[in-house]
C-alpha positions in Angstrom: -9.6 -12.3 -9.2 -13.0 -12.3 -7.5 -13.4 -9.5 -4.9 -16.0 -9.9 -2.2 -16.9 -7.0 0.0 -20.1 -8.5 1.4 -20.0 -11.9 3.3 -23.5 -12.7 2.2 -22.5 -12.8 -1.5 -19.6 -15.3 -1.1 -19.5 -18.1 -3.7 -19.0 -21.7 -2.7 -15.3 -22.1 -3.1 -13.7 -25.2 -4.6 -11.3 -26.6 -2.0 -10.5 -23.2 -0.6 -7.0 -22.6 0.6 -7.4 -19.7 3.0 -5.0 -17.3 4.7 -5.9 -14.2 6.8 -4.2 -10.9 7.4 -4.2 -7.2 6.8 -1.7 -7.5 3.9 -0.9 -3.7 4.1 1.7 -3.0 1.5 1.6 -6.6 -0.1 5.3 -6.6 0.6 7.9 -9.3 0.2 6.9 -11.1 3.4 3.2 -11.2 2.3 4.4 -12.4 -1.1 6.1 -15.4 0.6 2.8 -16.3 2.2 1.0 -16.0 -1.1 3.5 -18.4 -2.7 2.6 -20.9 0.0 -1.2 -20.8 -0.5 -0.8 -20.9 -4.3 1.5 -24.0 -4.1 -1.0 -25.7 -1.7 -3.9 -24.9 -4.0 -2.1 -26.3 -7.0 -1.3 -29.5 -5.1 -5.0 -30.2 -4.1 -6.6 -28.6 -7.2 -8.3 -25.9 -5.2 -8.5 -22.1 -5.3 -6.8 -19.5 -3.2 -8.7 -17.2 -0.8 -7.2 -14.3 1.0 -9.2 -12.7 3.8 -8.3 -9.1 4.7 -9.8 -6.4 6.7 -11.0 -2.8 6.2 -10.5 -0.5 8.0 -7.2 -1.6 9.4 -7.9 -3.4 12.7 -5.5 -1.2 14.7 -7.7 1.8 13.8 -10.7 0.1 15.5 -9.0 -1.6 18.5 -5.8 -1.0 20.4 -4.4 2.1 18.7 -6.3 5.4 19.1 -3.7 7.3 17.2 -4.5 5.4 14.0 -2.3 3.7 11.5 -1.3 5.3 8.2 -1.5 2.8 5.3 1.2 1.6 3.0 -1.6 0.8 0.5 -5.2 2.0 0.3 -7.9 -0.6 0.0 -8.1 -0.5 -3.8 -4.3 -0.4 -4.2 -4.2 -3.5 -2.1 -6.8 -5.1 -4.4 -4.7 -4.4 -7.4 -1.4 -5.6 -5.9 -3.0 -8.9 -4.7 -4.5 -9.4 -8.2 -1.1 -9.0 -9.6 0.1 -11.9 -7.4 -2.4 -14.2 -9.1 -4.9 -14.7 -6.2 -8.3 -16.3 -7.1 -10.5 -14.7 -4.5 -10.2 -11.8 -2.1 -12.6 -11.4 0.8 -12.7 -8.0 2.4 -14.2 -8.1 5.9 -15.7 -4.9 7.3 -13.7 -4.7 10.6 -16.1 -3.0 13.0 -16.9 -3.2 16.7 -19.2 -6.1 16.2 -16.7 -8.2 14.3 -14.0 -7.3 16.9 -16.3 -8.6 19.7 -16.7 -12.1 18.2 -15.5 -14.7 20.6 -12.8 -17.0 19.4 -15.4 -19.8 19.0 -17.8 -17.5 17.1 -14.9 -16.4 14.9 -14.2 -20.0 13.9 -17.7 -21.4 13.6 -19.7 -18.4 12.4 -17.1 -16.8 10.3 -14.3 -19.1 9.1 -16.3 -22.3 8.8 -19.8 -21.1 7.9 -18.7 -18.3 5.5 -15.5 -19.6 4.0 -15.8 -23.4 4.4 -12.0 -23.9 4.0 -10.4 -27.0 2.8 -7.1 -25.8 4.1 -6.3 -22.9 6.4 -2.7 -21.7 6.3 -2.0 -19.4 9.2 0.9 -18.3 11.4 1.9 -20.2 14.5 1.3 -17.0 16.6 -2.0 -16.0 14.9 -4.5 -14.7 17.5 -8.2 -14.1 16.9 -11.5 -13.4 18.6 -12.4 -11.0 21.4 -9.3 -10.3 23.6 -7.3 -12.4 21.1 -8.0 -15.6 23.0 -8.0 -17.9 19.9 -4.8 -19.4 18.7 -3.3 -21.9 16.4 -3.9 -24.8 18.8 -7.6 -23.9 18.9 -7.8 -23.9 15.1 -6.3 -27.4 15.0 -9.0 -28.7 17.4 -11.8 -27.1 15.4 -10.2 -28.2 12.2 -10.4 -31.9 13.3 -14.0 -31.4 14.5 -15.2 -29.5 11.4 -13.1 -31.4 8.8 -10.6 -28.7 7.5 -6.9 -28.9 7.5 -4.7 -26.3 9.4 -1.2 -25.7 8.3 1.5 -23.5 9.8 3.4 -20.6 8.2 7.0 -21.0 9.4 8.2 -18.7 12.1 10.9 -17.1 10.0 8.3 -16.0 7.4 6.0 -14.6 10.1 9.0 -12.7 11.5 9.6 -11.3 8.1 6.0 -10.1 7.8 6.0 -8.5 11.2 9.3 -6.8 10.7 8.5 -5.6 7.2 5.2 -3.8 8.0 6.8 -2.1 10.9 10.1 -1.4 9.3 8.6 -0.1 6.0 6.6 2.5 7.9 9.6 3.5 10.0 11.8 3.7 6.9 9.4 5.9 5.1 8.9 8.3 8.0 12.7 8.6 8.2 12.9 9.2 4.5 14.8 5.9 3.9 13.1 5.1 0.7 15.8 2.7 -0.4 15.0 0.4 2.6 11.3 0.8 2.1 11.4 -0.1 -1.6 13.6 -3.1 -0.9 11.2 -4.5 1.7 8.1 -3.7 -0.5 9.6 -5.3 -3.6 8.5 -2.3 -5.6 8.8 1.5 -5.5 6.5 3.2 -3.0 3.8 5.2 -4.6 0.9 7.5 -3.9 -1.7 9.6 -5.8 -2.4 13.3 -5.4 -4.7 15.9 -6.9 -2.9 19.0 -8.3 -4.1 22.0 -6.3 -3.3 25.7 -6.5 -0.3 26.9 -4.4 1.3 30.3 -4.1 3.2 29.7 -7.4 6.5 30.7 -5.8 8.4 28.1 -7.7 7.3 29.6 -11.0 9.0 32.9 -10.1 12.4 31.3 -9.8 12.2 29.0 -12.8 11.0 25.8 -11.0 7.2 25.6 -11.3 5.7 22.9 -9.1 2.6 20.8 -8.9 1.2 21.0 -5.4 -0.4 17.8 -4.4 -3.2 16.9 -2.1 -3.5 13.1 -1.3 -6.5 11.4 -2.9 -6.7 9.3 0.3 -5.6 10.9 3.6 -5.1 7.4 5.1 -2.0 7.0 3.0 1.4 7.3 4.7 3.5 10.3 3.5 7.3 9.9 3.7 9.5 12.1 5.8 10.6 15.6 4.8 13.2 16.1 2.1 13.8 16.0 -1.6 13.2 12.8 -3.7 13.7 11.5 -7.3 10.3 10.5 -8.6 8.5 9.3 -11.7 5.1 10.9 -12.4 2.2 9.9 -14.6 -1.0 11.7 -15.3 -3.9 9.5 -14.3 -6.5 12.0 -15.4 -5.9 10.9 -19.0 -7.4 7.5 -18.2 -10.5 9.1 -16.4 -10.0 6.7 -13.4 -7.6 6.4 -10.5 -6.3 3.5 -8.4 -8.7 4.5 -5.7 -11.6 3.9 -8.1 -10.5 0.6 -9.5 -12.4 -2.6 -8.6 -10.8 -5.1 -11.0 -8.0 -5.6 -13.4 -7.2 -2.1 -14.5 -3.5 -1.8 -13.6 -0.3 -3.7 -14.4 3.3 -3.6 -13.3 5.6 -1.5 -15.5 9.3 -1.2 -15.4 9.3 2.6 -14.8 7.5 2.7 -11.4 6.6 -1.0 -10.9 2.9 0.0 -10.5 1.1 2.0 -13.2 -2.3 2.1 -14.9 -2.7 0.0 -17.9 -2.9 2.4 -20.8 -1.1 2.6 -24.1 -0.6 6.3 -24.2 0.3 7.1 -20.6 3.5 9.2 -20.4 5.9 8.7 -17.5 7.7 11.9 -16.6 10.8 12.5 -14.5 10.7 14.9 -11.6 12.0 16.0 -8.2 9.6 16.1 -5.2 9.8 18.2 -2.1 8.0 17.3 1.2 8.3 19.8 4.0 7.1 23.1 5.4 9.2 25.4 3.2 11.3 27.2 5.8 12.6 29.6 3.2 9.3 31.4 3.2 8.4 30.6 6.8 5.8 28.0 5.8 3.3 26.9 8.4 2.0 23.8 6.8 3.5 20.7 5.3 3.3 20.5 1.5 4.0 18.0 -1.3 5.4 19.7 -4.4 6.8 18.2 -7.6 8.8 19.9 -10.2 8.2 17.9 -13.4 11.2 18.1 -15.7 10.7 19.5 -19.2 7.0 20.0 -18.6 4.9 23.2 -18.7 1.2 22.4 -18.9 -1.8 23.4 -16.9 -2.7 20.3 -14.8 -4.7 21.8 -12.0 -7.4 19.4 -10.9 -5.6 16.4 -12.5 -4.6 13.3 -10.5 -0.9 12.3 -10.6 0.5 8.9 -9.7 3.9 9.4 -8.0 6.5 6.6 -7.7 9.4 7.4 -5.4 12.7 6.1 -6.4 15.3 7.8 -4.2 15.9 10.3 -1.4 18.5 12.9 -2.2 18.7 15.3 0.6 16.9 16.6 3.7 14.9 19.8 4.2 17.0 22.8 4.9 16.8 26.6 5.5 18.0 29.1 2.9 19.0 32.7 3.2 16.7 33.7 0.3 15.2 32.7 -2.9 18.4 33.0 -4.9 20.1 30.5 -2.6 17.1 28.2 -3.0 17.3 28.6 -6.8 21.0 27.6 -6.8 20.2 24.5 -4.6 17.3 23.5 -6.9 19.6 23.6 -9.9 22.0 21.2 -8.1 19.1 19.0 -7.1 17.8 18.8 -10.6 21.2 17.8 -12.0 21.7 15.1 -9.4 18.2 13.7 -9.9 18.4 13.8 -13.7 21.5 11.7 -13.5 19.9 9.3 -11.1 16.8 8.8 -13.2 18.9 8.2 -16.4 
């Protein structure tokens, strides 16, 4: 897959079949759209082109609170490559781009930069300053500029809209089962192992305390989860550094680095503020089963399989230890 981050370096595409969207998560709804552009490209003997945006448009216009991402930019690149896309164009979504009029958007961006043979877009797609451009306008320009405009059916658009919203909602409410179902793979993130207060070690459950490698990534709601963990430091590169084909789908977590010697480990993850010790900040801690190595500074890839219980207060460390023993037994059985 060719990745273009600079519009001035675009190649001349052969019968480009183009679609446009944020594609955050590259979930099942997005995958249906990708199927459509691939089918169209095969019919006409052309190549597929996905246009996406970075940063997320809602972080520039219309949402001052910001949007946490299901996938970082380079995670998105990897997932789209796994879908068999020919070309990915990443547009720097800034104030200048947001202020393009609908006519400028079509003539100066779509037509001049991409020269589409076919544009496949949703019936309710809006574009340009104040979102004044629509599907009808694209049809008019298509006839004038000699490119074909095709509609993505409403039921697929509804799936895309619902999925992005529902996945975030499900993750924030710790409903990892729903999130994974809508994504079509297990939700994942990366974190660097940092020093904690080493409390878990004193009760027989040492934990790796993680700091996200990308703070834009959405963290699921508080609770305890069954997870699969892999050590990315062994490969000397992480998903957030990858620019081309470096990752492939694996059965264990559905999304892991391509390496022959990478070990996938079972574990239980806690997200919360540790009420048992009157914690004042939210933490991500993972107890990796049957593992006792010094991994401070390493980067872990964490794939979340199942939520097992919510956060809860304990009367003391002994009560916590008893609960952790139960958690480990439950999660070990789940992961087997």
